A tleap script that builds the chain and sets N, CA, C and O, in Angstrom:
source leaprc.protein.ff14SB
mol = sequence {
  NMET LEU HIE MET VAL LYS LEU ALA VAL GLY
  VAL HIE SER LEU GLU GLU LEU ALA ALA ARG
  GLN SER LEU GLN ILE PRO PRO ALA ASP ASP
  LEU ASP GLY THR SER PRO SER GLY GLN PRO
  TRP PHE ARG THR ARG MET TYR PRO ARG ARG
  ALA ALA GLU ILE LEU ASP GLY GLY SER ILE
  TYR ARG VAL ILE ALA GLY ARG ILE LEU CYS
  ARG GLN ARG ILE THR ALA ILE GLU PRO ASP
  THR ARG ASP ASP GLY VAL ALA CYS ALA ARG
  VAL VAL MET ALA PRO GLU ILE ILE PRO VAL
  SER PRO ARG ALA MET ARG ALA PHE GLN GLY
  TRP ARG TYR LEU LYS PRO ALA ASP ALA PRO
  PRO ASP LEU LEU ALA ASN SER HIE ALA GLY
  ASP ILE LEU PRO GLU ALA LEU ARG ASN GLU
  LEU ALA GLU LEU CYS LEU CILE
}
set mol.1.N position { 116.382 133.300 73.541 }
set mol.1.CA position { 115.244 133.705 72.747 }
set mol.1.C position { 114.003 132.984 73.262 }
set mol.1.O position { 114.076 131.871 73.785 }
set mol.2.N position { 112.853 133.659 73.096 }
set mol.2.CA position { 111.578 133.121 73.556 }
set mol.2.C position { 110.495 133.636 72.621 }
set mol.2.O position { 110.589 134.753 72.113 }
set mol.3.N position { 109.466 132.826 72.394 }
set mol.3.CA position { 108.351 133.214 71.527 }
set mol.3.C position { 107.100 133.400 72.377 }
set mol.3.O position { 107.068 133.046 73.556 }
set mol.4.N position { 106.076 133.962 71.754 }
set mol.4.CA position { 104.754 134.073 72.348 }
set mol.4.C position { 103.778 133.324 71.436 }
set mol.4.O position { 104.022 133.191 70.237 }
set mol.5.N position { 102.683 132.841 72.002 }
set mol.5.CA position { 101.598 132.255 71.214 }
set mol.5.C position { 100.314 132.927 71.680 }
set mol.5.O position { 100.092 133.108 72.877 }
set mol.6.N position { 99.467 133.296 70.713 }
set mol.6.CA position { 98.249 134.048 71.019 }
set mol.6.C position { 97.158 133.661 70.029 }
set mol.6.O position { 97.432 133.417 68.854 }
set mol.7.N position { 95.910 133.608 70.517 }
set mol.7.CA position { 94.776 133.336 69.638 }
set mol.7.C position { 94.543 134.531 68.726 }
set mol.7.O position { 94.690 135.679 69.144 }
set mol.8.N position { 94.185 134.260 67.501 }
set mol.8.CA position { 93.732 135.294 66.571 }
set mol.8.C position { 92.201 135.209 66.582 }
set mol.8.O position { 91.601 134.568 65.718 }
set mol.9.N position { 91.589 135.852 67.553 }
set mol.9.CA position { 90.151 135.729 67.798 }
set mol.9.C position { 89.365 136.285 66.611 }
set mol.9.O position { 89.609 137.404 66.159 }
set mol.10.N position { 88.422 135.492 66.116 }
set mol.10.CA position { 87.569 135.915 65.017 }
set mol.10.C position { 88.195 135.799 63.647 }
set mol.10.O position { 87.561 136.142 62.649 }
set mol.11.N position { 89.425 135.323 63.577 }
set mol.11.CA position { 90.123 135.157 62.300 }
set mol.11.C position { 90.007 133.693 61.894 }
set mol.11.O position { 90.193 132.798 62.719 }
set mol.12.N position { 89.696 133.450 60.615 }
set mol.12.CA position { 89.488 132.083 60.145 }
set mol.12.C position { 90.539 131.594 59.157 }
set mol.12.O position { 90.552 130.413 58.809 }
set mol.13.N position { 91.429 132.490 58.695 }
set mol.13.CA position { 92.444 132.078 57.725 }
set mol.13.C position { 93.619 133.045 57.774 }
set mol.13.O position { 93.524 134.138 58.334 }
set mol.14.N position { 94.727 132.619 57.177 }
set mol.14.CA position { 95.894 133.495 57.096 }
set mol.14.C position { 95.586 134.725 56.246 }
set mol.14.O position { 96.064 135.822 56.536 }
set mol.15.N position { 94.791 134.540 55.203 }
set mol.15.CA position { 94.422 135.658 54.336 }
set mol.15.C position { 93.629 136.712 55.122 }
set mol.15.O position { 93.841 137.913 54.953 }
set mol.16.N position { 92.718 136.247 55.977 }
set mol.16.CA position { 91.926 137.172 56.790 }
set mol.16.C position { 92.814 137.906 57.796 }
set mol.16.O position { 92.623 139.100 58.028 }
set mol.17.N position { 93.777 137.212 58.392 }
set mol.17.CA position { 94.716 137.856 59.303 }
set mol.17.C position { 95.488 138.952 58.572 }
set mol.17.O position { 95.625 140.064 59.084 }
set mol.18.N position { 95.990 138.642 57.380 }
set mol.18.CA position { 96.738 139.630 56.596 }
set mol.18.C position { 95.859 140.823 56.231 }
set mol.18.O position { 96.312 141.966 56.285 }
set mol.19.N position { 94.612 140.564 55.863 }
set mol.19.CA position { 93.699 141.658 55.500 }
set mol.19.C position { 93.422 142.553 56.698 }
set mol.19.O position { 93.430 143.777 56.567 }
set mol.20.N position { 93.179 141.967 57.856 }
set mol.20.CA position { 92.941 142.769 59.061 }
set mol.20.C position { 94.159 143.608 59.419 }
set mol.20.O position { 94.027 144.773 59.792 }
set mol.21.N position { 95.338 143.022 59.305 }
set mol.21.CA position { 96.546 143.767 59.648 }
set mol.21.C position { 96.806 144.881 58.645 }
set mol.21.O position { 97.319 145.935 59.021 }
set mol.22.N position { 96.464 144.672 57.378 }
set mol.22.CA position { 96.705 145.726 56.385 }
set mol.22.C position { 95.804 146.925 56.640 }
set mol.22.O position { 96.180 148.050 56.309 }
set mol.23.N position { 94.627 146.716 57.218 }
set mol.23.CA position { 93.738 147.826 57.562 }
set mol.23.C position { 94.261 148.609 58.756 }
set mol.23.O position { 93.929 149.781 58.929 }
set mol.24.N position { 95.075 147.965 59.577 }
set mol.24.CA position { 95.584 148.553 60.811 }
set mol.24.C position { 96.805 149.440 60.572 }
set mol.24.O position { 97.076 150.346 61.360 }
set mol.25.N position { 97.535 149.186 59.499 }
set mol.25.CA position { 98.798 149.887 59.264 }
set mol.25.C position { 98.525 151.209 58.564 }
set mol.25.O position { 97.958 151.210 57.472 }
set mol.26.N position { 98.910 152.337 59.158 }
set mol.26.CA position { 98.705 153.625 58.493 }
set mol.26.C position { 99.698 153.797 57.348 }
set mol.26.O position { 100.787 153.225 57.385 }
set mol.27.N position { 99.333 154.584 56.324 }
set mol.27.CA position { 100.289 154.858 55.259 }
set mol.27.C position { 101.545 155.506 55.829 }
set mol.27.O position { 101.479 156.212 56.835 }
set mol.28.N position { 102.692 155.268 55.188 }
set mol.28.CA position { 103.976 155.770 55.696 }
set mol.28.C position { 103.974 157.292 55.835 }
set mol.28.O position { 104.619 157.824 56.738 }
set mol.29.N position { 103.258 158.002 54.957 }
set mol.29.CA position { 103.260 159.463 55.028 }
set mol.29.C position { 102.219 159.996 56.007 }
set mol.29.O position { 102.064 161.210 56.137 }
set mol.30.N position { 101.499 159.103 56.703 }
set mol.30.CA position { 100.448 159.516 57.621 }
set mol.30.C position { 100.833 159.285 59.083 }
set mol.30.O position { 99.984 159.402 59.967 }
set mol.31.N position { 102.088 158.963 59.347 }
set mol.31.CA position { 102.514 158.727 60.722 }
set mol.31.C position { 102.619 160.059 61.450 }
set mol.31.O position { 103.272 160.986 60.969 }
set mol.32.N position { 101.985 160.153 62.595 }
set mol.32.CA position { 101.997 161.409 63.340 }
set mol.32.C position { 102.632 161.289 64.712 }
set mol.32.O position { 102.505 162.195 65.535 }
set mol.33.N position { 103.311 160.185 64.967 }
set mol.33.CA position { 103.961 159.999 66.260 }
set mol.33.C position { 103.086 159.294 67.273 }
set mol.33.O position { 103.603 158.749 68.248 }
set mol.34.N position { 101.768 159.284 67.074 }
set mol.34.CA position { 100.883 158.607 68.020 }
set mol.34.C position { 100.439 157.248 67.501 }
set mol.34.O position { 99.925 156.433 68.268 }
set mol.35.N position { 100.627 156.995 66.232 }
set mol.35.CA position { 100.229 155.710 65.666 }
set mol.35.C position { 101.441 154.793 65.582 }
set mol.35.O position { 102.573 155.256 65.713 }
set mol.36.N position { 101.219 153.489 65.363 }
set mol.36.CA position { 102.350 152.559 65.284 }
set mol.36.C position { 103.325 152.954 64.174 }
set mol.36.O position { 103.026 153.826 63.359 }
set mol.37.N position { 104.446 152.333 64.150 }
set mol.37.CA position { 105.533 152.675 63.232 }
set mol.37.C position { 105.341 152.121 61.829 }
set mol.37.O position { 106.324 151.914 61.119 }
set mol.38.N position { 104.117 151.877 61.414 }
set mol.38.CA position { 103.883 151.319 60.088 }
set mol.38.C position { 103.919 149.808 60.069 }
set mol.38.O position { 103.872 149.210 58.994 }
set mol.39.N position { 104.001 149.170 61.231 }
set mol.39.CA position { 104.013 147.715 61.328 }
set mol.39.C position { 102.763 147.269 62.086 }
set mol.39.O position { 102.234 148.025 62.902 }
set mol.40.N position { 102.284 146.039 61.823 }
set mol.40.CA position { 101.124 145.544 62.567 }
set mol.40.C position { 101.456 145.384 64.046 }
set mol.40.O position { 102.613 145.190 64.419 }
set mol.41.N position { 100.425 145.468 64.879 }
set mol.41.CA position { 100.635 145.402 66.328 }
set mol.41.C position { 99.362 144.892 66.989 }
set mol.41.O position { 98.295 144.852 66.377 }
set mol.42.N position { 99.498 144.503 68.249 }
set mol.42.CA position { 98.333 144.201 69.075 }
set mol.42.C position { 98.636 144.670 70.483 }
set mol.42.O position { 99.794 144.820 70.871 }
set mol.43.N position { 97.590 144.895 71.229 }
set mol.43.CA position { 97.739 145.280 72.635 }
set mol.43.C position { 97.452 144.079 73.513 }
set mol.43.O position { 96.622 143.230 73.188 }
set mol.44.N position { 98.152 144.027 74.623 }
set mol.44.CA position { 97.916 142.996 75.620 }
set mol.44.C position { 97.914 143.666 76.991 }
set mol.44.O position { 98.673 144.605 77.233 }
set mol.45.N position { 97.071 143.186 77.869 }
set mol.45.CA position { 96.882 143.826 79.161 }
set mol.45.C position { 98.152 143.833 80.003 }
set mol.45.O position { 98.477 144.835 80.641 }
set mol.46.N position { 98.860 142.719 80.000 }
set mol.46.CA position { 100.054 142.601 80.847 }
set mol.46.C position { 101.319 142.778 80.014 }
set mol.46.O position { 101.411 142.275 78.894 }
set mol.47.N position { 102.283 143.491 80.564 }
set mol.47.CA position { 103.583 143.642 79.909 }
set mol.47.C position { 104.368 142.352 80.154 }
set mol.47.O position { 104.499 141.933 81.304 }
set mol.48.N position { 104.897 141.707 79.100 }
set mol.48.CA position { 105.622 140.440 79.298 }
set mol.48.C position { 106.845 140.620 80.202 }
set mol.48.O position { 107.696 141.469 79.938 }
set mol.49.N position { 106.927 139.837 81.243 }
set mol.49.CA position { 108.077 139.908 82.160 }
set mol.49.C position { 109.371 139.493 81.466 }
set mol.49.O position { 110.460 139.921 81.850 }
set mol.50.N position { 109.241 138.667 80.455 }
set mol.50.CA position { 110.421 138.156 79.749 }
set mol.50.C position { 110.593 138.839 78.390 }
set mol.50.O position { 111.024 138.219 77.418 }
set mol.51.N position { 110.250 140.118 78.343 }
set mol.51.CA position { 110.303 140.880 77.093 }
set mol.51.C position { 111.695 140.874 76.470 }
set mol.51.O position { 111.812 140.777 75.248 }
set mol.52.N position { 112.736 140.973 77.261 }
set mol.52.CA position { 114.101 140.999 76.715 }
set mol.52.C position { 114.396 139.716 75.943 }
set mol.52.O position { 115.041 139.755 74.895 }
set mol.53.N position { 113.926 138.578 76.457 }
set mol.53.CA position { 114.137 137.308 75.758 }
set mol.53.C position { 113.335 137.244 74.458 }
set mol.53.O position { 113.807 136.699 73.461 }
set mol.54.N position { 112.129 137.800 74.471 }
set mol.54.CA position { 111.285 137.811 73.277 }
set mol.54.C position { 111.909 138.695 72.204 }
set mol.54.O position { 111.914 138.339 71.026 }
set mol.55.N position { 112.433 139.843 72.612 }
set mol.55.CA position { 113.020 140.784 71.656 }
set mol.55.C position { 114.348 140.301 71.096 }
set mol.55.O position { 114.901 140.930 70.194 }
set mol.56.N position { 114.865 139.204 71.611 }
set mol.56.CA position { 116.116 138.619 71.128 }
set mol.56.C position { 115.836 137.620 69.993 }
set mol.56.O position { 116.407 136.530 69.965 }
set mol.57.N position { 114.946 138.006 69.052 }
set mol.57.CA position { 114.658 137.163 67.897 }
set mol.57.C position { 113.363 136.380 67.985 }
set mol.57.O position { 113.120 135.512 67.147 }
set mol.58.N position { 112.518 136.660 68.978 }
set mol.58.CA position { 111.280 135.915 69.161 }
set mol.58.C position { 110.190 136.298 68.178 }
set mol.58.O position { 110.261 137.336 67.520 }
set mol.59.N position { 109.178 135.441 68.089 }
set mol.59.CA position { 108.035 135.646 67.201 }
set mol.59.C position { 106.749 135.459 67.974 }
set mol.59.O position { 106.736 134.895 69.068 }
set mol.60.N position { 105.659 135.947 67.383 }
set mol.60.CA position { 104.334 135.655 67.893 }
set mol.60.C position { 103.748 134.572 66.988 }
set mol.60.O position { 103.645 134.760 65.776 }
set mol.61.N position { 103.369 133.449 67.571 }
set mol.61.CA position { 102.732 132.348 66.851 }
set mol.61.C position { 101.231 132.517 67.036 }
set mol.61.O position { 100.763 132.682 68.163 }
set mol.62.N position { 100.472 132.479 65.947 }
set mol.62.CA position { 99.042 132.745 65.996 }
set mol.62.C position { 98.227 131.464 65.872 }
set mol.62.O position { 98.468 130.645 64.985 }
set mol.63.N position { 97.260 131.301 66.772 }
set mol.63.CA position { 96.324 130.181 66.747 }
set mol.63.C position { 95.087 130.653 65.984 }
set mol.63.O position { 94.401 131.586 66.401 }
set mol.64.N position { 94.819 129.991 64.864 }
set mol.64.CA position { 93.683 130.320 64.019 }
set mol.64.C position { 92.866 129.046 63.840 }
set mol.64.O position { 93.380 128.028 63.377 }
set mol.65.N position { 91.589 129.115 64.212 }
set mol.65.CA position { 90.675 127.971 64.081 }
set mol.65.C position { 91.229 126.725 64.770 }
set mol.65.O position { 91.146 125.623 64.228 }
set mol.66.N position { 91.789 126.901 65.959 }
set mol.66.CA position { 92.238 125.772 66.763 }
set mol.66.C position { 93.606 125.214 66.432 }
set mol.66.O position { 93.999 124.177 66.967 }
set mol.67.N position { 94.348 125.896 65.545 }
set mol.67.CA position { 95.686 125.421 65.192 }
set mol.67.C position { 96.659 126.588 65.085 }
set mol.67.O position { 96.303 127.670 64.620 }
set mol.68.N position { 97.880 126.351 65.520 }
set mol.68.CA position { 98.939 127.327 65.271 }
set mol.68.C position { 99.239 127.236 63.774 }
set mol.68.O position { 99.629 126.177 63.282 }
set mol.69.N position { 99.057 128.347 63.049 }
set mol.69.CA position { 99.227 128.323 61.596 }
set mol.69.C position { 100.337 129.231 61.080 }
set mol.69.O position { 100.821 129.037 59.965 }
set mol.70.N position { 100.746 130.216 61.869 }
set mol.70.CA position { 101.732 131.156 61.342 }
set mol.70.C position { 102.468 131.838 62.483 }
set mol.70.O position { 102.133 131.687 63.658 }
set mol.71.N position { 103.485 132.594 62.087 }
set mol.71.CA position { 104.217 133.398 63.051 }
set mol.71.C position { 104.617 134.711 62.390 }
set mol.71.O position { 104.678 134.828 61.166 }
set mol.72.N position { 104.889 135.700 63.249 }
set mol.72.CA position { 105.440 136.971 62.816 }
set mol.72.C position { 106.515 137.360 63.820 }
set mol.72.O position { 106.332 137.215 65.028 }
set mol.73.N position { 107.630 137.853 63.313 }
set mol.73.CA position { 108.725 138.265 64.190 }
set mol.73.C position { 108.283 139.481 65.007 }
set mol.73.O position { 107.669 140.405 64.474 }
set mol.74.N position { 108.595 139.472 66.285 }
set mol.74.CA position { 108.281 140.596 67.163 }
set mol.74.C position { 109.434 141.595 67.082 }
set mol.74.O position { 110.593 141.242 67.301 }
set mol.75.N position { 109.099 142.851 66.764 }
set mol.75.CA position { 110.130 143.875 66.603 }
set mol.75.C position { 110.212 144.827 67.785 }
set mol.75.O position { 111.247 145.460 67.994 }
set mol.76.N position { 109.133 144.942 68.567 }
set mol.76.CA position { 109.155 145.850 69.721 }
set mol.76.C position { 108.043 145.472 70.689 }
set mol.76.O position { 107.010 144.932 70.293 }
set mol.77.N position { 108.273 145.761 71.953 }
set mol.77.CA position { 107.249 145.663 72.988 }
set mol.77.C position { 107.326 146.976 73.751 }
set mol.77.O position { 108.346 147.292 74.363 }
set mol.78.N position { 106.230 147.742 73.710 }
set mol.78.CA position { 106.242 149.096 74.246 }
set mol.78.C position { 105.135 149.286 75.279 }
set mol.78.O position { 104.055 148.714 75.132 }
set mol.79.N position { 105.382 150.072 76.308 }
set mol.79.CA position { 104.277 150.450 77.202 }
set mol.79.C position { 103.258 151.255 76.397 }
set mol.79.O position { 103.638 152.036 75.524 }
set mol.80.N position { 101.988 151.073 76.679 }
set mol.80.CA position { 100.937 151.767 75.939 }
set mol.80.C position { 99.771 152.013 76.882 }
set mol.80.O position { 99.784 151.571 78.030 }
set mol.81.N position { 98.765 152.719 76.390 }
set mol.81.CA position { 97.558 152.990 77.157 }
set mol.81.C position { 96.358 152.743 76.265 }
set mol.81.O position { 96.301 153.239 75.140 }
set mol.82.N position { 95.395 151.974 76.765 }
set mol.82.CA position { 94.168 151.721 76.011 }
set mol.82.C position { 93.342 153.003 75.935 }
set mol.82.O position { 93.621 153.977 76.634 }
set mol.83.N position { 92.322 152.987 75.078 }
set mol.83.CA position { 91.463 154.154 74.909 }
set mol.83.C position { 90.764 154.558 76.207 }
set mol.83.O position { 90.436 155.729 76.400 }
set mol.84.N position { 90.534 153.578 77.105 }
set mol.84.CA position { 89.875 153.884 78.378 }
set mol.84.C position { 90.848 154.326 79.461 }
set mol.84.O position { 90.452 154.510 80.612 }
set mol.85.N position { 92.124 154.500 79.103 }
set mol.85.CA position { 93.124 154.997 80.045 }
set mol.85.C position { 93.873 153.928 80.815 }
set mol.85.O position { 94.753 154.258 81.610 }
set mol.86.N position { 93.558 152.659 80.608 }
set mol.86.CA position { 94.208 151.561 81.321 }
set mol.86.C position { 95.559 151.258 80.666 }
set mol.86.O position { 95.662 151.172 79.442 }
set mol.87.N position { 96.585 151.099 81.494 }
set mol.87.CA position { 97.919 150.777 80.981 }
set mol.87.C position { 97.933 149.376 80.389 }
set mol.87.O position { 97.249 148.476 80.875 }
set mol.88.N position { 98.718 149.204 79.337 }
set mol.88.CA position { 98.852 147.909 78.671 }
set mol.88.C position { 100.203 147.880 77.959 }
set mol.88.O position { 101.032 148.767 78.163 }
set mol.89.N position { 100.422 146.882 77.140 }
set mol.89.CA position { 101.638 146.791 76.335 }
set mol.89.C position { 101.231 146.641 74.876 }
set mol.89.O position { 100.262 145.952 74.556 }
set mol.90.N position { 101.982 147.293 73.998 }
set mol.90.CA position { 101.776 147.141 72.553 }
set mol.90.C position { 102.911 146.272 72.024 }
set mol.90.O position { 104.085 146.587 72.215 }
set mol.91.N position { 102.553 145.175 71.357 }
set mol.91.CA position { 103.525 144.275 70.746 }
set mol.91.C position { 103.515 144.569 69.246 }
set mol.91.O position { 102.496 144.393 68.578 }
set mol.92.N position { 104.652 145.016 68.729 }
set mol.92.CA position { 104.780 145.384 67.321 }
set mol.92.C position { 105.448 144.221 66.592 }
set mol.92.O position { 106.410 143.631 67.084 }
set mol.93.N position { 104.916 143.899 65.397 }
set mol.93.CA position { 105.390 142.741 64.642 }
set mol.93.C position { 105.877 143.156 63.258 }
set mol.93.O position { 105.456 144.180 62.719 }
set mol.94.N position { 106.765 142.351 62.695 }
set mol.94.CA position { 107.153 142.524 61.297 }
set mol.94.C position { 105.931 142.188 60.442 }
set mol.94.O position { 105.137 141.331 60.829 }
set mol.95.N position { 105.763 142.836 59.298 }
set mol.95.CA position { 104.568 142.591 58.484 }
set mol.95.C position { 104.507 141.210 57.834 }
set mol.95.O position { 103.421 140.752 57.480 }
set mol.96.N position { 105.634 140.544 57.672 }
set mol.96.CA position { 105.648 139.251 56.997 }
set mol.96.C position { 105.006 138.165 57.861 }
set mol.96.O position { 105.426 137.928 58.994 }
set mol.97.N position { 103.979 137.511 57.309 }
set mol.97.CA position { 103.306 136.389 57.971 }
set mol.97.C position { 103.921 135.107 57.419 }
set mol.97.O position { 103.832 134.831 56.223 }
set mol.98.N position { 104.546 134.326 58.299 }
set mol.98.CA position { 105.267 133.121 57.891 }
set mol.98.C position { 104.442 131.892 58.275 }
set mol.98.O position { 104.257 131.638 59.465 }
set mol.99.N position { 103.938 131.116 57.298 }
set mol.99.CA position { 103.185 129.905 57.624 }
set mol.99.C position { 104.094 128.886 58.324 }
set mol.99.O position { 105.269 128.742 57.989 }
set mol.100.N position { 103.518 128.189 59.299 }
set mol.100.CA position { 104.257 127.144 60.013 }
set mol.100.C position { 103.504 125.830 59.867 }
set mol.100.O position { 102.339 125.810 59.469 }
set mol.101.N position { 104.171 124.750 60.188 }
set mol.101.CA position { 103.540 123.443 60.170 }
set mol.101.C position { 102.383 123.467 61.176 }
set mol.101.O position { 102.618 123.703 62.361 }
set mol.102.N position { 101.135 123.227 60.733 }
set mol.102.CA position { 99.984 123.355 61.629 }
set mol.102.C position { 100.102 122.454 62.856 }
set mol.102.O position { 100.537 121.306 62.767 }
set mol.103.N position { 99.704 123.002 63.994 }
set mol.103.CA position { 99.713 122.236 65.244 }
set mol.103.C position { 98.458 122.599 66.033 }
set mol.103.O position { 98.178 123.776 66.257 }
set mol.104.N position { 97.708 121.590 66.449 }
set mol.104.CA position { 96.485 121.820 67.212 }
set mol.104.C position { 96.810 122.466 68.554 }
set mol.104.O position { 97.811 122.142 69.193 }
set mol.105.N position { 95.935 123.390 68.967 }
set mol.105.CA position { 96.100 124.035 70.269 }
set mol.105.C position { 94.726 124.477 70.763 }
set mol.105.O position { 93.954 125.090 70.026 }
set mol.106.N position { 94.440 124.162 72.001 }
set mol.106.CA position { 93.158 124.542 72.601 }
set mol.106.C position { 93.125 126.037 72.892 }
set mol.106.O position { 94.160 126.695 73.002 }
set mol.107.N position { 91.911 126.548 73.010 }
set mol.107.CA position { 91.720 127.963 73.297 }
set mol.107.C position { 92.238 128.300 74.697 }
set mol.107.O position { 92.210 127.464 75.600 }
set mol.108.N position { 92.708 129.532 74.860 }
set mol.108.CA position { 93.186 130.043 76.138 }
set mol.108.C position { 93.030 131.554 76.104 }
set mol.108.O position { 92.814 132.133 75.039 }
set mol.109.N position { 93.135 132.187 77.246 }
set mol.109.CA position { 93.036 133.639 77.304 }
set mol.109.C position { 94.428 134.254 77.309 }
set mol.109.O position { 95.379 133.666 77.825 }
set mol.110.N position { 94.534 135.433 76.732 }
set mol.110.CA position { 95.810 136.144 76.747 }
set mol.110.C position { 96.804 135.519 75.794 }
set mol.110.O position { 96.467 135.212 74.650 }
set mol.111.N position { 98.018 135.331 76.254 }
set mol.111.CA position { 99.087 134.732 75.453 }
set mol.111.C position { 99.898 133.831 76.351 }
set mol.111.O position { 99.782 133.875 77.576 }
set mol.112.N position { 100.715 133.019 75.732 }
set mol.112.CA position { 101.591 132.096 76.456 }
set mol.112.C position { 102.999 132.217 75.900 }
set mol.112.O position { 103.187 132.594 74.743 }
set mol.113.N position { 103.979 131.900 76.719 }
set mol.113.CA position { 105.356 131.814 76.231 }
set mol.113.C position { 105.515 130.490 75.495 }
set mol.113.O position { 104.831 129.514 75.804 }
set mol.114.N position { 106.415 130.463 74.525 }
set mol.114.CA position { 106.678 129.270 73.736 }
set mol.114.C position { 108.184 129.172 73.536 }
set mol.114.O position { 108.803 130.055 72.942 }
set mol.115.N position { 108.762 128.089 74.038 }
set mol.115.CA position { 110.206 127.878 73.867 }
set mol.115.C position { 110.505 127.536 72.412 }
set mol.115.O position { 109.683 126.898 71.755 }
set mol.116.N position { 111.660 127.944 71.894 }
set mol.116.CA position { 112.001 127.631 70.503 }
set mol.116.C position { 111.927 126.130 70.189 }
set mol.116.O position { 111.509 125.753 69.094 }
set mol.117.N position { 112.317 125.291 71.114 }
set mol.117.CA position { 112.275 123.838 70.879 }
set mol.117.C position { 110.847 123.327 70.716 }
set mol.117.O position { 110.629 122.294 70.083 }
set mol.118.N position { 109.868 124.044 71.285 }
set mol.118.CA position { 108.469 123.623 71.218 }
set mol.118.C position { 107.702 124.279 70.074 }
set mol.118.O position { 106.542 123.939 69.841 }
set mol.119.N position { 108.318 125.198 69.368 }
set mol.119.CA position { 107.644 125.937 68.302 }
set mol.119.C position { 107.561 125.095 67.030 }
set mol.119.O position { 108.510 124.389 66.688 }
set mol.120.N position { 106.424 125.169 66.328 }
set mol.120.CA position { 106.325 124.436 65.062 }
set mol.120.C position { 107.274 125.033 64.023 }
set mol.120.O position { 107.483 126.246 64.009 }
set mol.121.N position { 107.847 124.201 63.157 }
set mol.121.CA position { 108.787 124.710 62.153 }
set mol.121.C position { 108.079 125.486 61.050 }
set mol.121.O position { 106.905 125.251 60.765 }
set mol.122.N position { 108.801 126.406 60.439 }
set mol.122.CA position { 108.282 127.132 59.286 }
set mol.122.C position { 108.007 126.148 58.162 }
set mol.122.O position { 108.756 125.189 57.972 }
set mol.123.N position { 106.934 126.383 57.416 }
set mol.123.CA position { 106.636 125.507 56.283 }
set mol.123.C position { 107.672 125.657 55.186 }
set mol.123.O position { 108.063 124.663 54.576 }
set mol.124.N position { 108.122 126.861 54.922 }
set mol.124.CA position { 109.093 127.063 53.851 }
set mol.124.C position { 110.402 126.353 54.146 }
set mol.124.O position { 111.068 125.881 53.225 }
set mol.125.N position { 110.781 126.270 55.410 }
set mol.125.CA position { 112.034 125.616 55.774 }
set mol.125.C position { 111.969 124.104 55.566 }
set mol.125.O position { 112.998 123.464 55.352 }
set mol.126.N position { 110.767 123.530 55.627 }
set mol.126.CA position { 110.618 122.078 55.508 }
set mol.126.C position { 110.152 121.626 54.137 }
set mol.126.O position { 110.071 120.425 53.879 }
set mol.127.N position { 109.844 122.560 53.256 }
set mol.127.CA position { 109.224 122.194 51.990 }
set mol.127.C position { 110.230 122.151 50.860 }
set mol.127.O position { 111.251 122.838 50.877 }
set mol.128.N position { 109.914 121.334 49.890 }
set mol.128.CA position { 110.695 121.321 48.659 }
set mol.128.C position { 110.213 122.490 47.812 }
set mol.128.O position { 109.079 122.938 47.975 }
set mol.129.N position { 111.031 122.980 46.932 }
set mol.129.CA position { 110.661 124.120 46.091 }
set mol.129.C position { 109.338 123.834 45.375 }
set mol.129.O position { 109.184 122.794 44.735 }
set mol.130.N position { 108.387 124.763 45.487 }
set mol.130.CA position { 107.104 124.617 44.809 }
set mol.130.C position { 106.173 123.612 45.458 }
set mol.130.O position { 105.147 123.278 44.865 }
set mol.131.N position { 106.478 123.116 46.646 }
set mol.131.CA position { 105.699 122.054 47.267 }
set mol.131.C position { 104.890 122.555 48.467 }
set mol.131.O position { 104.656 121.797 49.408 }
set mol.132.N position { 104.463 123.817 48.448 }
set mol.132.CA position { 103.672 124.378 49.539 }
set mol.132.C position { 102.199 124.053 49.294 }
set mol.132.O position { 101.671 124.349 48.222 }
set mol.133.N position { 101.539 123.452 50.269 }
set mol.133.CA position { 100.135 123.085 50.142 }
set mol.133.C position { 99.247 124.296 50.385 }
set mol.133.O position { 99.599 125.161 51.187 }
set mol.134.N position { 98.104 124.378 49.713 }
set mol.134.CA position { 97.140 125.437 50.009 }
set mol.134.C position { 96.656 125.310 51.454 }
set mol.134.O position { 96.599 124.209 52.003 }
set mol.135.N position { 96.311 126.435 52.059 }
set mol.135.CA position { 95.930 126.445 53.474 }
set mol.135.C position { 94.758 125.510 53.765 }
set mol.135.O position { 94.790 124.792 54.764 }
set mol.136.N position { 93.732 125.497 52.928 }
set mol.136.CA position { 92.567 124.645 53.172 }
set mol.136.C position { 92.963 123.173 53.204 }
set mol.136.O position { 92.475 122.416 54.044 }
set mol.137.N position { 93.840 122.767 52.299 }
set mol.137.CA position { 94.301 121.374 52.274 }
set mol.137.C position { 95.158 121.071 53.497 }
set mol.137.O position { 95.023 120.004 54.096 }
set mol.138.N position { 96.045 122.003 53.879 }
set mol.138.CA position { 96.856 121.813 55.095 }
set mol.138.C position { 95.958 121.621 56.307 }
set mol.138.O position { 96.227 120.763 57.148 }
set mol.139.N position { 94.878 122.422 56.405 }
set mol.139.CA position { 93.965 122.324 57.539 }
set mol.139.C position { 93.280 120.968 57.574 }
set mol.139.O position { 93.170 120.350 58.634 }
set mol.140.N position { 92.815 120.499 56.408 }
set mol.140.CA position { 92.161 119.185 56.357 }
set mol.140.C position { 93.120 118.064 56.744 }
set mol.140.O position { 92.750 117.163 57.497 }
set mol.141.N position { 94.335 118.114 56.238 }
set mol.141.CA position { 95.326 117.087 56.577 }
set mol.141.C position { 95.690 117.137 58.055 }
set mol.141.O position { 95.911 116.100 58.681 }
set mol.142.N position { 95.751 118.336 58.607 }
set mol.142.CA position { 96.056 118.476 60.042 }
set mol.142.C position { 94.916 117.900 60.888 }
set mol.142.O position { 95.163 117.258 61.908 }
set mol.143.N position { 93.665 118.131 60.464 }
set mol.143.CA position { 92.532 117.575 61.208 }
set mol.143.C position { 92.550 116.059 61.201 }
set mol.143.O position { 92.125 115.426 62.167 }
set mol.144.N position { 93.040 115.471 60.117 }
set mol.144.CA position { 93.136 114.018 60.004 }
set mol.144.C position { 94.414 113.481 60.618 }
set mol.144.O position { 94.688 112.283 60.542 }
set mol.145.N position { 95.215 114.379 61.238 }
set mol.145.CA position { 96.495 114.018 61.869 }
set mol.145.C position { 97.476 113.416 60.867 }
set mol.145.O position { 98.263 112.536 61.214 }
set mol.146.N position { 97.428 113.892 59.628 }
set mol.146.CA position { 98.336 113.394 58.596 }
set mol.146.C position { 99.551 114.317 58.424 }
set mol.146.O position { 100.541 113.918 57.809 }
set mol.147.N position { 99.490 115.497 58.938 }
set mol.147.CA position { 100.656 116.384 58.958 }
set mol.147.C position { 100.724 117.049 60.303 }
set mol.147.O position { 101.629 117.844 60.554 }
savepdb mol mol.pdb
quit
């Protein structure tokens, strides 16, 4: 298994990411075969060479405001074509956004592979029942290197 990490450009919070993705998903009765399968997706210029490893349970980890804050399971990687006719790949994700333990990461272009051993753990997996911190507080604590 292998993960991907990608910047969420212009997104400032998990709520904003969820709102943007909800605008992207067509209603289930409006699928016409040319739109995604009702799941959020993004396009990337290069088709991942290690797609088979990613599709074996991998996730996309999103960098928001300089920190990896969440992940979504990758459900498909498909050849696609941009509106200008250039070939690309469409990465389809499960709709569930899973918060992870924040980790600082510098800006980069495109996406990077992320080994499971290097991926930040899910917050729900490490938290006691009812002990999930609000995102703003998590961000402040992460900036102070306290979490």
